[in-house]
Residue frames as a rotation matrix with the C-alpha (Angstrom) as fourth column:
MET 1
0.089 -0.974 -0.209 6.44
-0.805 0.053 -0.591 -13.01
0.586 0.221 -0.779 -14.53
ALA 2
0.462 0.039 -0.886 7.49
0.165 0.978 0.130 -16.41
0.871 -0.206 0.445 -13.36
GLY 3
-0.298 -0.630 -0.717 8.38
0.759 0.299 -0.578 -16.78
0.579 -0.716 0.389 -9.73
LEU 4
-0.870 0.044 0.491 6.51
-0.247 -0.901 -0.357 -13.70
0.426 -0.432 0.795 -8.52
ARG 5
-0.290 0.804 -0.519 3.75
0.866 0.451 0.216 -13.85
0.408 -0.387 -0.827 -5.93
ALA 6
-0.578 0.209 0.789 1.46
-0.255 -0.965 0.069 -10.99
0.776 -0.161 0.610 -4.87
ARG 7
-0.160 0.605 -0.780 -0.27
0.883 0.441 0.160 -10.74
0.441 -0.663 -0.605 -1.53
PHE 8
0.096 0.310 0.946 -2.02
-0.160 -0.933 0.323 -8.12
0.982 -0.183 -0.040 0.56
VAL 9
-0.579 -0.333 -0.744 -1.31
0.699 0.268 -0.663 -7.39
0.420 -0.904 0.077 4.22
ASP 10
0.331 0.877 0.349 -3.87
0.480 -0.475 0.738 -5.77
0.812 -0.077 -0.578 6.52
SER 11
0.982 -0.073 -0.176 -1.49
0.124 -0.462 0.878 -4.36
-0.145 -0.884 -0.444 9.14
ALA 12
0.525 -0.850 0.043 1.96
-0.648 -0.433 -0.627 -2.75
0.552 0.301 -0.778 9.17
ASP 13
0.204 -0.427 0.881 2.86
-0.847 0.374 0.377 -5.22
-0.491 -0.823 -0.285 11.93
LYS 14
0.626 0.110 0.772 2.66
0.135 0.960 -0.246 -7.99
-0.768 0.258 0.586 9.31
LEU 15
0.928 -0.333 -0.168 5.03
-0.277 -0.312 -0.909 -6.27
0.251 0.890 -0.381 6.88
PRO 16
0.517 -0.838 -0.176 8.62
0.855 0.516 0.055 -7.48
0.045 -0.179 0.983 6.57
ARG 17
0.871 -0.016 -0.492 10.11
0.163 -0.934 0.319 -4.29
-0.464 -0.358 -0.810 8.05
ALA 18
-0.042 -0.985 -0.168 13.75
-0.012 -0.167 0.986 -4.67
-0.999 0.043 -0.005 6.96
GLU 19
-0.495 -0.093 0.864 12.81
0.790 0.365 0.492 -5.72
-0.361 0.926 -0.107 3.41
TRP 20
0.593 0.779 0.204 10.19
0.804 -0.558 -0.205 -2.94
-0.046 0.285 -0.957 3.15
ASP 21
0.745 -0.339 -0.575 12.70
-0.065 -0.894 0.443 -0.29
-0.664 -0.293 -0.688 4.19
ARG 22
-0.313 -0.875 0.369 15.39
0.353 0.254 0.901 -1.76
-0.882 0.413 0.229 1.91
LEU 23
-0.231 0.301 0.925 13.14
0.973 0.044 0.228 -1.09
0.028 0.953 -0.303 -1.09
ALA 24
0.757 0.653 0.039 11.61
0.650 -0.757 0.063 2.19
0.070 -0.023 -0.997 0.03
LEU 25
0.715 -0.489 -0.499 14.75
-0.008 -0.720 0.694 3.87
-0.699 -0.492 -0.519 1.29
SER 26
-0.213 -0.845 0.490 17.03
0.588 0.290 0.755 2.67
-0.780 0.449 0.436 -1.52
CYS 27
-0.238 0.176 0.955 15.07
0.915 -0.289 0.281 4.79
0.326 0.941 -0.093 -3.99
GLY 28
-0.945 -0.270 0.182 14.80
0.198 -0.920 -0.339 7.81
0.260 -0.285 0.923 -1.70
ALA 29
-0.102 0.985 0.139 11.14
0.008 -0.139 0.990 7.29
0.995 0.102 0.007 -0.79
ASP 30
-0.930 -0.365 0.032 11.50
-0.009 -0.064 -0.998 8.41
0.366 -0.929 0.056 2.83
LEU 31
-0.427 0.849 0.311 7.73
-0.903 -0.381 -0.199 8.93
-0.050 -0.365 0.929 3.11
MET 32
0.429 0.535 -0.728 7.31
-0.575 0.783 0.237 5.20
0.697 0.317 0.643 2.45
ALA 33
-0.655 -0.755 0.035 9.47
-0.484 0.384 -0.786 4.12
0.580 -0.532 -0.617 5.41
TRP 34
-0.273 0.536 -0.799 7.97
0.490 0.792 0.364 1.36
0.828 -0.292 -0.479 7.54
GLY 35
-0.730 -0.071 -0.680 8.14
0.674 -0.239 -0.699 3.52
-0.113 -0.968 0.222 10.67
LEU 36
-0.877 0.435 -0.204 5.97
-0.450 -0.893 0.031 6.24
-0.169 0.119 0.978 9.15
ILE 37
-0.369 0.766 -0.526 3.41
-0.418 0.369 0.830 3.82
0.830 0.527 0.184 7.75
SER 38
-0.391 0.160 -0.906 3.29
0.681 0.713 -0.168 1.98
0.619 -0.682 -0.388 11.07
SER 39
-0.921 -0.007 -0.389 2.76
0.303 -0.640 -0.706 5.26
-0.244 -0.768 0.592 12.94
PHE 40
-0.656 0.752 -0.058 -0.38
-0.603 -0.476 0.640 6.00
0.454 0.455 0.766 10.89
GLU 41
0.042 0.669 -0.742 -1.94
0.080 0.738 0.670 2.83
0.996 -0.087 -0.022 12.27
ALA 42
-0.465 -0.310 -0.829 -0.51
0.797 0.260 -0.545 3.16
0.384 -0.915 0.126 15.79
SER 43
-0.997 0.072 -0.038 -1.95
-0.052 -0.921 -0.387 6.68
-0.063 -0.383 0.921 16.10
GLY 44
-0.333 0.931 0.150 -5.42
0.548 0.321 -0.773 5.47
-0.767 -0.175 -0.617 15.07
SER 45
-0.300 0.163 -0.940 -5.40
-0.524 -0.851 0.020 7.77
-0.797 0.499 0.341 12.03
MET 46
-0.180 0.165 -0.970 -5.50
-0.946 0.243 0.217 5.07
0.271 0.956 0.113 9.36
VAL 47
-0.950 0.028 0.312 -7.41
-0.110 0.903 -0.415 2.15
-0.294 -0.428 -0.855 10.82
PRO 48
-0.689 0.715 0.119 -10.73
0.557 0.417 0.718 0.54
0.464 0.561 -0.685 9.88
SER 49
0.001 0.744 -0.669 -12.66
0.962 -0.182 -0.202 2.39
-0.272 -0.643 -0.716 12.61
ALA 50
-0.197 -0.132 -0.971 -11.49
0.031 -0.991 0.128 5.69
-0.980 -0.005 0.200 11.05
GLY 51
0.750 0.622 -0.227 -12.54
-0.234 -0.072 -0.970 4.55
-0.619 0.780 0.091 7.57
TRP 52
0.260 -0.756 -0.601 -9.13
-0.945 -0.072 -0.318 3.38
0.197 0.651 -0.733 6.36
GLN 53
0.880 0.023 0.474 -8.55
-0.148 0.962 0.230 -0.36
-0.451 -0.272 0.850 5.87
PRO 54
-0.049 -0.964 -0.263 -4.84
-0.809 -0.116 0.577 -1.09
-0.586 0.241 -0.774 5.31
ALA 55
0.860 0.241 0.450 -4.26
0.068 0.820 -0.568 -3.34
-0.506 0.519 0.689 2.29
ASP 56
0.181 -0.892 -0.413 -0.53
-0.775 -0.388 0.499 -3.02
-0.605 0.230 -0.762 1.65
VAL 57
0.976 0.152 -0.158 0.60
-0.219 0.690 -0.689 -4.97
0.005 0.707 0.707 -1.41
LEU 58
0.097 -0.953 0.286 3.72
-0.572 0.182 0.800 -7.11
-0.814 -0.242 -0.528 -1.44
ILE 59
0.846 -0.011 -0.532 5.28
-0.460 0.489 -0.741 -8.65
0.268 0.872 0.409 -4.54
GLU 60
0.366 -0.695 0.619 7.65
-0.587 0.343 0.733 -11.44
-0.722 -0.632 -0.282 -3.60
ARG 61
0.464 -0.368 -0.805 10.20
-0.637 0.493 -0.593 -13.40
0.616 0.788 -0.006 -5.60
GLY 62
-0.116 -0.420 -0.900 10.86
0.383 0.817 -0.431 -16.48
0.916 -0.395 0.066 -3.53
PRO 63
0.178 0.166 -0.970 11.58
0.982 0.033 0.186 -15.45
0.063 -0.986 -0.157 0.05
ARG 64
-0.701 -0.597 -0.391 12.60
0.610 -0.785 0.106 -11.90
-0.370 -0.164 0.914 -0.96
LEU 65
0.366 0.813 -0.453 10.45
0.446 -0.580 -0.681 -8.80
-0.817 0.048 -0.575 -1.37
ALA 66
-0.399 -0.479 0.782 10.67
0.907 -0.083 0.412 -7.51
-0.133 0.874 0.468 -4.96
ALA 67
-0.687 0.265 0.677 8.19
0.057 -0.909 0.413 -4.61
0.724 0.323 0.609 -4.72
CYS 68
-0.408 0.588 -0.698 5.77
0.909 0.186 -0.374 -3.10
-0.090 -0.787 -0.611 -2.24
ALA 69
-0.685 0.250 0.685 3.27
0.015 -0.934 0.356 -0.26
0.729 0.254 0.636 -1.85
PRO 70
-0.857 0.479 -0.189 1.07
0.203 -0.023 -0.979 1.02
-0.474 -0.877 -0.077 0.95
LEU 71
-0.672 0.730 0.128 -2.59
0.024 -0.151 0.988 0.81
0.740 0.667 0.084 -0.03
TYR 72
-0.877 0.481 0.000 -5.76
-0.033 -0.059 -0.998 1.65
-0.479 -0.875 0.067 1.84
ILE 73
-0.511 0.827 0.234 -9.39
0.674 0.216 0.706 0.84
0.534 0.518 -0.668 1.18
LYS 74
-0.948 0.247 0.200 -11.47
-0.311 -0.851 -0.424 3.92
0.065 -0.464 0.884 2.00
THR 75
-0.731 0.665 -0.153 -14.74
0.672 0.740 0.003 2.77
0.115 -0.101 -0.988 3.53
HIS 76
0.384 0.876 -0.293 -16.56
0.865 -0.452 -0.219 6.10
-0.324 -0.169 -0.931 3.81
SER 77
-0.302 -0.440 0.846 -16.36
0.651 -0.743 -0.155 9.73
0.696 0.504 0.511 2.80
TRP 78
0.377 0.332 -0.865 -16.13
0.871 -0.445 0.209 12.26
-0.315 -0.832 -0.457 5.59
TRP 79
0.983 0.084 0.164 -15.07
0.156 -0.852 -0.500 15.00
0.098 0.517 -0.851 3.16
GLU 80
0.314 -0.942 -0.119 -11.36
0.153 -0.074 0.985 14.35
-0.937 -0.328 0.121 3.54
PHE 81
0.712 -0.255 -0.655 -9.12
-0.701 -0.321 -0.637 15.42
-0.047 0.912 -0.407 0.70
VAL 82
0.251 -0.606 0.755 -7.32
-0.169 0.740 0.651 12.22
-0.953 -0.290 0.083 -0.23
């Protein structure tokens, strides 16, 4: 679609917090709130050294966020159920 741009972000600190929450919370996706996603990284649970490389995807239309999703690249298997 014209005017859309996709990019990946490797840290919750680089996400546009207000825009992220506007999209996530407006559709009732409380488990997608920026604060929760950020806490995964801050706790050390979902960071590269634990085998989780954040790769959140942002779809932007001009300066505004049109869509977003938290994504992670799993770099090993330690028998987690994911």
